[in-house]
C-alpha positions in Angstrom: -39.7 -36.5 -25.0 -38.8 -34.5 -21.8 -42.2 -35.4 -20.4 -40.7 -38.8 -19.6 -38.0 -37.4 -17.4 -38.4 -38.3 -13.8 -40.2 -41.3 -12.3 -42.4 -43.7 -14.2 -44.0 -46.6 -12.4 -44.1 -50.1 -13.8 -47.6 -50.9 -12.5 -48.4 -54.2 -10.8 -51.6 -56.1 -11.9 -53.5 -56.9 -8.7 -55.3 -60.2 -8.5 -58.1 -61.5 -6.3 -58.9 -65.2 -6.3 -57.2 -65.7 -9.7 -58.8 -62.8 -11.6 -57.8 -59.2 -12.2 -58.7 -57.0 -9.3 -59.7 -53.7 -10.9 -60.6 -52.1 -7.6 -57.1 -52.9 -6.4 -55.6 -51.6 -9.6 -57.5 -48.3 -9.2 -56.0 -47.9 -5.7 -52.5 -48.6 -7.0 -53.0 -46.0 -9.7 -54.4 -43.3 -7.3 -51.6 -44.1 -4.8 -48.9 -43.5 -7.5 -50.5 -40.3 -8.9 -51.0 -38.9 -5.4 -47.4 -39.7 -4.7 -46.3 -37.3 -7.5 -44.9 -39.6 -10.1 -44.5 -38.3 -13.7 -46.0 -41.2 -15.6 -47.3 -44.8 -15.4 -46.3 -47.9 -17.3 -48.9 -50.6 -17.9 -48.4 -54.2 -19.0 -44.7 -54.6 -18.3 -42.9 -57.3 -16.5 -44.0 -56.0 -13.1 -47.6 -56.2 -14.4 -47.2 -60.0 -15.0 -48.0 -59.5 -18.6 -46.6 -62.9 -19.5 -49.5 -64.6 -17.6 -52.3 -62.3 -18.8 -54.7 -63.3 -21.6 -55.1 -60.9 -24.6 -58.5 -60.0 -23.3 -57.2 -59.2 -19.8 -54.4 -57.1 -21.3 -56.8 -55.0 -23.3 -59.2 -54.6 -20.3 -56.3 -53.5 -18.0 -55.0 -51.0 -20.5 -58.4 -49.5 -21.2 -59.2 -49.4 -17.5 -55.9 -47.7 -16.7 -56.4 -45.1 -19.4 -59.9 -44.3 -18.1 -58.7 -44.1 -14.5 -55.7 -41.9 -15.3 -58.0 -39.6 -17.3 -55.1 -37.6 -18.6 -53.7 -36.7 -15.2 -50.3 -38.3 -16.0 -48.7 -39.8 -19.0 -49.3 -43.5 -19.9 -46.8 -45.9 -21.4 -48.0 -49.3 -22.6 -46.0 -52.5 -23.0 -45.9 -54.0 -26.5 -43.1 -56.4 -26.9 -42.3 -60.0 -27.9 -39.9 -62.4 -29.5 -41.9 -62.7 -32.7 -41.4 -59.5 -34.6 -44.3 -60.0 -37.0 -46.7 -60.9 -34.2 -45.6 -57.8 -32.3 -46.2 -55.7 -35.4 -49.7 -57.1 -35.7 -50.5 -56.5 -32.0 -49.4 -52.9 -32.4 -51.5 -52.4 -35.6 -54.6 -53.9 -33.9 -54.6 -51.4 -30.9 -56.2 -48.0 -31.1 -53.7 -46.3 -28.7 -56.2 -43.7 -27.4 -54.8 -42.3 -24.2 -51.4 -44.0 -24.6 -48.5 -41.7 -24.9 -45.6 -44.1 -25.7 -44.7 -47.8 -26.1 -42.3 -49.7 -24.0 -40.9 -52.6 -26.0 -38.7 -55.3 -24.5 -35.8 -56.7 -26.6 -36.8 -60.1 -28.0 -36.4 -62.8 -25.4 -35.5 -66.5 -25.6 -34.4 -66.4 -29.3 -31.1 -64.7 -28.3 -30.8 -62.6 -31.5 -27.6 -61.0 -32.7 -27.2 -57.2 -32.4 -28.2 -56.9 -36.1 -31.3 -58.9 -35.4 -32.2 -56.7 -32.4 -31.6 -53.6 -34.5 -33.8 -54.8 -37.4 -36.5 -55.9 -34.9 -36.8 -52.4 -33.5 -36.6 -50.7 -36.8 -39.5 -52.9 -38.0 -41.6 -51.8 -35.0 -40.7 -48.1 -35.6 -42.2 -48.3 -39.1 -45.7 -49.2 -37.7 -45.8 -47.8 -34.2 -48.2 -44.8 -33.9 -46.5 -43.7 -30.7 -42.8 -43.1 -29.7 -40.9 -46.1 -28.5 -38.9 -46.7 -25.3 -36.4 -49.5 -25.9 -36.2 -52.0 -23.0 -32.9 -53.8 -22.3 -33.1 -56.4 -19.5 -30.6 -59.1 -20.3 -31.3 -61.1 -17.1 -34.8 -61.9 -18.5 -34.2 -61.9 -22.3 -31.0 -63.8 -22.4 -29.3 -61.2 -24.6 -27.9 -57.7 -24.1 -28.5 -54.7 -26.2 -25.1 -53.2 -26.4 -24.5 -49.5 -26.1 -23.5 -49.4 -29.8 -26.9 -50.9 -30.8 -28.9 -48.6 -28.6 -27.0 -45.6 -30.0 -27.5 -46.9 -33.5 -31.2 -47.0 -33.0 -31.3 -43.7 -31.2 -29.6 -42.0 -34.2 -31.5 -44.0 -36.9 -35.1 -42.9 -36.0 -36.7 -40.2 -33.9 -39.4 -42.7 -33.1 -37.0 -44.0 -30.4 -37.2 -41.5 -27.5 -35.6 -43.5 -24.7 -34.0 -46.6 -23.4 -34.9 -48.3 -20.2 -31.6 -49.8 -19.2 -31.7 -52.7 -16.8 -28.4 -54.4 -17.7 -26.8 -53.3 -14.4 -23.7 -52.4 -16.4 -22.9 -48.8 -15.4 -20.1 -48.5 -18.0 -22.5 -49.5 -20.8 -25.0 -46.9 -19.4 -22.3 -44.2 -19.3 -21.4 -44.9 -23.0 -25.1 -44.5 -23.9 -25.3 -41.2 -22.0 -22.1 -40.0 -23.7 -23.1 -40.9 -27.2 -26.8 -40.3 -27.3 -28.5 -37.6 -29.4 -30.1 -34.7 -27.4 -33.6 -35.9 -28.1 -33.1 -39.4 -26.5 -33.5 -40.2 -22.8 -31.7 -42.8 -20.7 -33.9 -44.3 -18.0 -32.8 -46.6 -15.2 -34.6 -50.0 -15.0 -33.0 -50.9 -11.7 -34.3 -49.1 -8.6 -31.2 -49.7 -6.4 -28.7 -48.2 -8.8 -30.9 -45.3 -10.0 -29.1 -42.8 -7.7 -25.6 -43.5 -8.9 -26.9 -43.5 -12.5 -28.4 -40.0 -11.9 -24.9 -38.8 -11.0 -23.6 -39.3 -14.5 -26.6 -37.9 -16.4 -29.5 -40.3 -16.8 -32.9 -38.8 -17.1 -35.1 -40.8 -14.8 -36.3 -44.3 -14.0 -39.1 -46.8 -14.7 -39.5 -48.1 -11.1 -40.9 -51.0 -9.2 -40.5 -49.7 -5.7 -42.5 -46.5 -6.6 -45.7 -48.7 -6.8 -45.5 -48.8 -3.0 -43.5 -45.7 -2.2 -44.1 -43.2 -5.0 -43.6 -40.0 -3.0 -40.3 -41.0 -1.5 -38.9 -42.5 -4.7 -40.0 -39.7 -7.1 -38.7 -37.1 -4.7 -35.3 -38.9 -4.6 -35.2 -38.9 -8.4 -36.1 -35.2 -8.6 -33.4 -34.3 -6.1 -30.9 -36.3 -8.2 -32.0 -34.6 -11.4 -31.3 -31.2 -9.9 -27.9 -32.3 -8.4 -29.1 -32.3 -4.7 -27.4 -35.6 -4.0 -27.4 -35.1 -0.2 -31.2 -35.0 -0.1 -31.4 -37.8 -2.7 -29.1 -40.0 -0.8 -31.2 -39.7 2.4 -34.3 -40.9 0.6 -32.3 -43.6 -1.3 -30.9 -45.1 1.9 -34.3 -45.0 3.6 -35.6 -47.4 0.9 -32.5 -49.5 0.3 -33.4 -52.4 2.5 -36.9 -52.5 1.1 -35.5 -52.4 -2.5 -33.4 -55.5 -1.7 -36.4 -57.3 -0.4 -38.5 -56.5 -3.4 -36.4 -58.8 -5.6 -35.2 -61.5 -3.1 -37.9 -63.9 -4.3 -38.7 -62.3 -7.7 -40.7 -59.5 -9.1 -43.5 -58.6 -8.4 -43.9 -60.8 -5.3 -41.9 -58.4 -3.2 -43.6 -55.2 -4.2 -47.1 -56.8 -4.0 -46.2 -57.7 -0.4 -45.3 -54.1 0.3 -48.6 -53.0 -1.2 -50.5 -55.6 0.8 -48.9 -54.3 4.0 -50.3 -50.9 3.1 -53.8 -52.3 2.3 -53.6 -51.2 -1.3 -53.9 -54.5 -3.0 -53.4 -58.2 -2.3 -50.1 -60.0 -2.5 -51.5 -62.6 -4.9 -49.4 -63.4 -8.0 -50.0 -65.9 -10.8 -48.1 -69.1 -11.2 -45.3 -69.8 -12.0 -44.7 -66.9 -9.6 -45.5 -67.5 -5.9 -46.1 -65.1 -3.0 -43.3 -63.8 -0.8 -42.4 -66.4 1.9 -43.6 -65.8 5.4 -40.0 -65.1 6.5 -39.4 -62.4 3.9 -43.0 -61.0 4.4 -42.1 -60.4 8.0 -38.8 -58.9 7.0 -40.6 -56.6 4.6 -43.1 -55.6 7.3 -40.3 -54.7 9.7 -38.4 -52.7 7.0 -41.5 -50.7 6.2 -42.3 -50.1 9.9 -38.8 -48.9 10.3 -39.4 -45.9 7.9 -39.3 -42.7 9.9 -42.8 -41.5 8.9 -44.7 -44.7 8.2 
């Protein structure tokens, strides 16, 4: 469980002329590992999993596993708004080289808290790896309350963490306050990770760390050890860039930041579109303003 403290990276899926760019993906992976992150997360929102075919998803996960070669931990995204279909998807995968599952709360259906609880408990019965609960109300249309997260955390040791992207700091505080010792609270929002570290969260699953893994993972490590002076300096260095990452949706912003570093293209799949020229220039200027870039 403690292996997932620190910084995980929600990996982008690079594209080139409409198809998955595996050479670009390899460069992103190596960039993150060299930057000192603790683990990688494949097939999440930032990876544009909603627009990947089942074949592409399998190829990406197997390529990522092979490229990592055990150097860092790997979390794989397995979620959906059809509980039975998600169960079948989990049963069908071999999970070799995968250390944990990140599973988003059911989206669009807007289930009750009891429905959310039963959904996750059904996944826990079949999942061969520990589960990280993912709460992102801005995308799913429903919030996992602190009470439901804690209910799950206490109900099964299969749940090892929650990725909290509600933006509700009081809710996050209540989870930290009531959680069992063997359960982690991870930020799902780069910009508020630093203040969340101040009240005891355990790390982050980050978007910005695709492009700036060394800076961001060092910030998190400083925060975890209570060195908030050093952490604040790194946080403020990246604050403008973090704003630009989401101004036109994720992952258009972070792919622009990666393209400006010649790591992968800025191409995304419809219905997403690339960062506008105005904000691309703003991103370039923000990156060039970093002291050691």
